[in-house]
N, CA and C atoms as an extended XYZ file, in Angstrom:
237
Properties=species:S:1:pos:R:3:atomname:S:1:resname:S:1:resid:I:1 pbc="F F F"
N        -5.529       -7.304       13.281 N   MET     1
C        -4.058       -6.707       12.810 CA  MET     1
C        -4.115       -5.171       13.050 C   MET     1
N        -2.934       -5.002       13.784 N   ASN     2
C        -2.776       -3.460       14.177 CA  ASN     2
C        -2.100       -2.605       13.045 C   ASN     2
N        -2.054       -1.238       13.382 N   ARG     3
C        -1.520       -0.384       12.348 CA  ARG     3
C        -0.152       -0.630       12.177 C   ARG     3
N         0.644       -0.985       13.154 N   GLU     4
C         2.061       -1.163       12.818 CA  GLU     4
C         2.210       -2.333       11.822 C   GLU     4
N         1.476       -3.542       11.983 N   GLN     5
C         1.588       -4.586       11.134 CA  GLN     5
C         1.192       -4.211        9.814 C   GLN     5
N         0.184       -3.474        9.793 N   THR     6
C        -0.361       -3.141        8.321 CA  THR     6
C         0.520       -2.193        7.688 C   THR     6
N         1.417       -1.298        8.206 N   VAL     7
C         2.344       -0.509        7.639 CA  VAL     7
C         3.524       -1.415        7.082 C   VAL     7
N         3.874       -2.403        8.047 N   GLU     8
C         4.807       -3.242        7.426 CA  GLU     8
C         4.429       -4.174        6.295 C   GLU     8
N         3.149       -4.523        6.376 N   HIS     9
C         2.751       -5.214        5.000 CA  HIS     9
C         2.785       -4.354        3.776 C   HIS     9
N         2.544       -3.006        4.057 N   ILE    10
C         2.598       -2.080        2.803 CA  ILE    10
C         4.075       -1.952        2.319 C   ILE    10
N         5.024       -1.881        3.290 N   ARG    11
C         6.281       -1.813        3.085 CA  ARG    11
C         6.876       -2.899        2.250 C   ARG    11
N         6.533       -4.114        2.819 N   VAL    12
C         6.984       -5.354        1.930 CA  VAL    12
C         6.180       -5.379        0.501 C   VAL    12
N         5.024       -5.090        0.549 N   ALA    13
C         4.288       -4.988       -0.825 CA  ALA    13
C         4.936       -3.938       -1.683 C   ALA    13
N         5.199       -2.759       -1.276 N   LEU    14
C         5.992       -1.619       -2.062 CA  LEU    14
C         7.147       -2.179       -2.430 C   LEU    14
N         8.034       -2.847       -1.607 N   SER    15
C         9.273       -3.367       -2.067 CA  SER    15
C         9.194       -4.355       -3.240 C   SER    15
N         8.282       -5.140       -3.126 N   LYS    16
C         7.883       -6.185       -4.216 CA  LYS    16
C         7.537       -5.567       -5.521 C   LYS    16
N         6.578       -4.576       -5.362 N   VAL    17
C         6.181       -3.800       -6.674 CA  VAL    17
C         7.220       -2.879       -7.128 C   VAL    17
N         7.983       -2.189       -6.353 N   LEU    18
C         8.894       -1.374       -6.943 CA  LEU    18
C        10.263       -2.146       -7.307 C   LEU    18
N        10.371       -3.249       -6.855 N   ASP    19
C        11.636       -4.161       -7.190 CA  ASP    19
C        12.804       -3.548       -6.560 C   ASP    19
N        12.546       -3.024       -5.289 N   ARG    20
C        13.764       -2.533       -4.537 CA  ARG    20
C        13.491       -2.604       -3.132 C   ARG    20
N        14.376       -2.720       -2.399 N   GLU    21
C        14.326       -2.902       -0.791 CA  GLU    21
C        13.878       -1.360       -0.316 C   GLU    21
N        12.799       -1.501        0.442 N   ILE    22
C        12.477       -0.206        1.120 CA  ILE    22
C        12.698       -0.708        2.722 C   ILE    22
N        13.737       -0.062        3.279 N   ALA    23
C        14.198       -0.338        4.657 CA  ALA    23
C        13.261        0.134        5.644 C   ALA    23
N        12.857        1.359        5.572 N   GLN    24
C        11.998        2.018        6.431 CA  GLN    24
C        10.868        2.870        5.596 C   GLN    24
N         9.744        2.914        6.212 N   LEU    25
C         8.509        3.571        5.528 CA  LEU    25
C         7.719        4.395        6.505 C   LEU    25
N         7.871        5.652        6.243 N   SER    26
C         7.020        6.614        7.121 CA  SER    26
C         5.543        6.708        6.589 C   SER    26
N         4.641        6.732        7.499 N   GLU    27
C         3.327        7.036        7.000 CA  GLU    27
C         3.014        8.115        6.259 C   GLU    27
N         3.633        9.198        6.256 N   ASP    28
C         3.402       10.366        5.528 CA  ASP    28
C         4.131       10.307        4.033 C   ASP    28
N         4.671        9.306        3.681 N   VAL    29
C         5.207        9.039        2.313 CA  VAL    29
C         4.047        9.109        1.335 C   VAL    29
N         4.108        9.952        0.160 N   ARG    30
C         2.968        9.945       -0.748 CA  ARG    30
C         3.263        8.991       -1.652 C   ARG    30
N         2.325        8.033       -2.061 N   LEU    31
C         2.640        6.927       -2.900 CA  LEU    31
C         2.689        7.352       -4.412 C   LEU    31
N         2.173        8.259       -4.865 N   VAL    32
C         2.387        8.689       -6.301 CA  VAL    32
C         3.405        9.764       -6.402 C   VAL    32
N         3.519       10.792       -5.650 N   GLU    33
C         4.445       11.956       -5.739 CA  GLU    33
C         5.905       11.479       -5.208 C   GLU    33
N         5.981       10.758       -4.062 N   ASP    34
C         7.349       10.244       -3.579 CA  ASP    34
C         7.794        8.893       -4.191 C   ASP    34
N         6.866        7.940       -4.404 N   LEU    35
C         7.429        6.676       -4.885 CA  LEU    35
C         7.031        6.451       -6.411 C   LEU    35
N         6.417        7.448       -6.950 N   SER    36
C         6.226        7.365       -8.479 CA  SER    36
C         5.362        6.260       -8.808 C   SER    36
N         4.424        5.843       -7.899 N   LEU    37
C         3.442        4.794       -8.386 CA  LEU    37
C         2.592        5.290       -9.536 C   LEU    37
N         2.228        4.439      -10.533 N   ASP    38
C         1.267        4.818      -11.445 CA  ASP    38
C         0.094        3.918      -11.285 C   ASP    38
N        -0.967        3.935      -12.283 N   SER    39
C        -2.115        3.214      -12.168 CA  SER    39
C        -1.877        1.690      -12.119 C   SER    39
N        -0.795        1.168      -13.003 N   THR    40
C        -0.443       -0.111      -13.172 CA  THR    40
C         0.094       -0.686      -11.703 C   THR    40
N         1.022        0.080      -11.290 N   SER    41
C         1.748       -0.297       -9.984 CA  SER    41
C         0.840       -0.315       -8.778 C   SER    41
N        -0.205        0.601       -8.798 N   VAL    42
C        -1.160        0.601       -7.930 CA  VAL    42
C        -2.022       -0.810       -7.666 C   VAL    42
N        -2.475       -1.160       -9.000 N   ILE    43
C        -3.094       -2.254       -9.083 CA  ILE    43
C        -1.964       -3.562       -8.654 C   ILE    43
N        -0.784       -3.531       -8.839 N   GLU    44
C         0.186       -4.610       -8.541 CA  GLU    44
C         0.309       -4.426       -7.026 C   GLU    44
N         0.369       -3.174       -6.378 N   LEU    45
C         0.340       -3.067       -4.989 CA  LEU    45
C        -0.891       -3.631       -4.256 C   LEU    45
N        -2.117       -3.490       -4.782 N   LEU    46
C        -3.185       -4.059       -4.227 CA  LEU    46
C        -3.136       -5.563       -4.273 C   LEU    46
N        -2.670       -6.126       -5.453 N   MET    47
C        -2.642       -7.626       -5.472 CA  MET    47
C        -1.545       -8.342       -4.569 C   MET    47
N        -0.354       -7.443       -4.379 N   ALA    48
C         0.630       -7.903       -3.557 CA  ALA    48
C        -0.013       -7.916       -2.008 C   ALA    48
N        -0.685       -6.827       -1.685 N   LEU    49
C        -1.162       -6.764       -0.337 CA  LEU    49
C        -2.319       -7.876       -0.124 C   LEU    49
N        -3.141       -8.238       -1.069 N   GLU    50
C        -3.906       -9.372       -1.005 CA  GLU    50
C        -3.262      -10.557       -0.568 C   GLU    50
N        -2.132      -10.858       -1.365 N   ASP    51
C        -1.391      -11.959       -1.125 CA  ASP    51
C        -0.819      -12.116        0.129 C   ASP    51
N         0.020      -11.024        0.712 N   ILE    52
C         0.732      -10.928        1.857 CA  ILE    52
C        -0.372      -10.811        3.016 C   ILE    52
N        -1.386      -10.169        3.044 N   MET    53
C        -2.384      -10.044        4.126 CA  MET    53
C        -3.477      -11.210        4.182 C   MET    53
N        -3.484      -11.855        2.963 N   GLY    54
C        -4.613      -12.870        2.978 CA  GLY    54
C        -6.125      -12.277        2.985 C   GLY    54
N        -6.159      -11.127        2.370 N   VAL    55
C        -7.564      -10.560        2.136 CA  VAL    55
C        -7.865      -10.357        0.812 C   VAL    55
N        -9.109       -9.992        0.471 N   GLU    56
C        -9.788       -9.648       -0.720 CA  GLU    56
C       -10.115       -8.254       -0.709 C   GLU    56
N        -9.406       -7.403       -1.538 N   LEU    57
C        -9.896       -6.115       -1.605 CA  LEU    57
C       -10.701       -5.716       -2.806 C   LEU    57
N       -11.829       -4.999       -2.569 N   ASP    58
C       -12.865       -4.684       -3.678 CA  ASP    58
C       -12.375       -3.444       -4.332 C   ASP    58
N       -11.986       -3.508       -5.507 N   VAL    59
C       -11.304       -2.227       -6.076 CA  VAL    59
C       -12.408       -1.346       -6.543 C   VAL    59
N       -13.735       -1.721       -6.609 N   GLU    60
C       -14.754       -0.922       -7.045 CA  GLU    60
C       -14.961       -0.022       -5.736 C   GLU    60
N       -14.632       -0.455       -4.633 N   ASP    61
C       -14.921        0.271       -3.376 CA  ASP    61
C       -13.744        1.373       -3.106 C   ASP    61
N       -12.603        1.248       -3.778 N   LEU    62
C       -11.584        2.068       -3.457 CA  LEU    62
C       -11.742        3.433       -4.086 C   LEU    62
N       -11.475        4.648       -3.329 N   GLN    63
C       -11.432        5.946       -3.887 CA  GLN    63
C        -9.928        6.325       -4.028 C   GLN    63
N        -9.684        7.395       -4.757 N   PRO    64
C        -8.214        7.819       -5.070 CA  PRO    64
C        -7.688        8.331       -3.787 C   PRO    64
N        -8.386        8.876       -2.745 N   GLU    65
C        -7.751        9.312       -1.521 CA  GLU    65
C        -7.111        8.238       -0.853 C   GLU    65
N        -7.338        7.068       -1.144 N   VAL    66
C        -6.953        5.955       -0.329 CA  VAL    66
C        -5.324        5.765       -0.784 C   VAL    66
N        -5.012        6.294       -1.871 N   PHE    67
C        -3.661        6.056       -2.303 CA  PHE    67
C        -2.859        7.421       -2.316 C   PHE    67
N        -3.366        8.231       -1.473 N   GLU    68
C        -2.630        9.557       -1.215 CA  GLU    68
C        -1.270        9.350       -0.411 C   GLU    68
N        -1.390        8.694        0.571 N   THR    69
C        -0.052        8.311        1.450 CA  THR    69
C        -0.149        6.931        2.007 C   THR    69
N         0.892        6.561        2.637 N   VAL    70
C         0.883        5.351        3.312 CA  VAL    70
C        -0.011        5.308        4.452 C   VAL    70
N        -0.152        6.510        5.134 N   ALA    71
C        -1.258        6.427        6.218 CA  ALA    71
C        -2.617        6.349        5.756 C   ALA    71
N        -2.937        6.919        4.598 N   SER    72
C        -4.389        6.691        4.145 CA  SER    72
C        -4.685        5.377        3.619 C   SER    72
N        -3.642        4.716        3.122 N   LEU    73
C        -3.737        3.477        2.645 CA  LEU    73
C        -3.945        2.404        4.135 C   LEU    73
N        -3.118        2.631        4.699 N   ALA    74
C        -3.171        1.988        6.243 CA  ALA    74
C        -4.462        2.027        6.826 C   ALA    74
N        -5.057        3.340        6.796 N   ASP    75
C        -6.400        3.670        7.419 CA  ASP    75
C        -7.460        2.772        6.698 C   ASP    75
N        -7.416        2.615        5.260 N   TYR    76
C        -8.256        1.973        4.643 CA  TYR    76
C        -8.253        0.452        5.025 C   TYR    76
N        -7.042       -0.208        5.056 N   LEU    77
C        -6.721       -1.563        5.217 CA  LEU    77
C        -7.034       -1.898        6.788 C   LEU    77
N        -7.088       -1.120        7.725 N   VAL    78
C        -7.286       -1.425        9.106 CA  VAL    78
C        -8.745       -1.460        9.298 C   VAL    78
N        -9.573       -0.624        8.655 N   THR    79
C       -11.061       -0.613        8.959 CA  THR    79
C       -11.669       -1.703        8.235 C   THR    79
């Protein structure tokens, strides 16, 4: 999966979690500051990404830096 596809999956997952359409998503969008995600919505985002991408993410392995921006989350998911 390439980076563009990964960012698109994040956009779809965020639309689902935030219960509103996100038409475009820049990689520099900050998840907490710009989109007002809290700890509960971060967990919901991870679950949505698992469903959409067909992967299993290890929450024990995740560091807070992963959730700073769309770019940092995409970096984690692509690796």
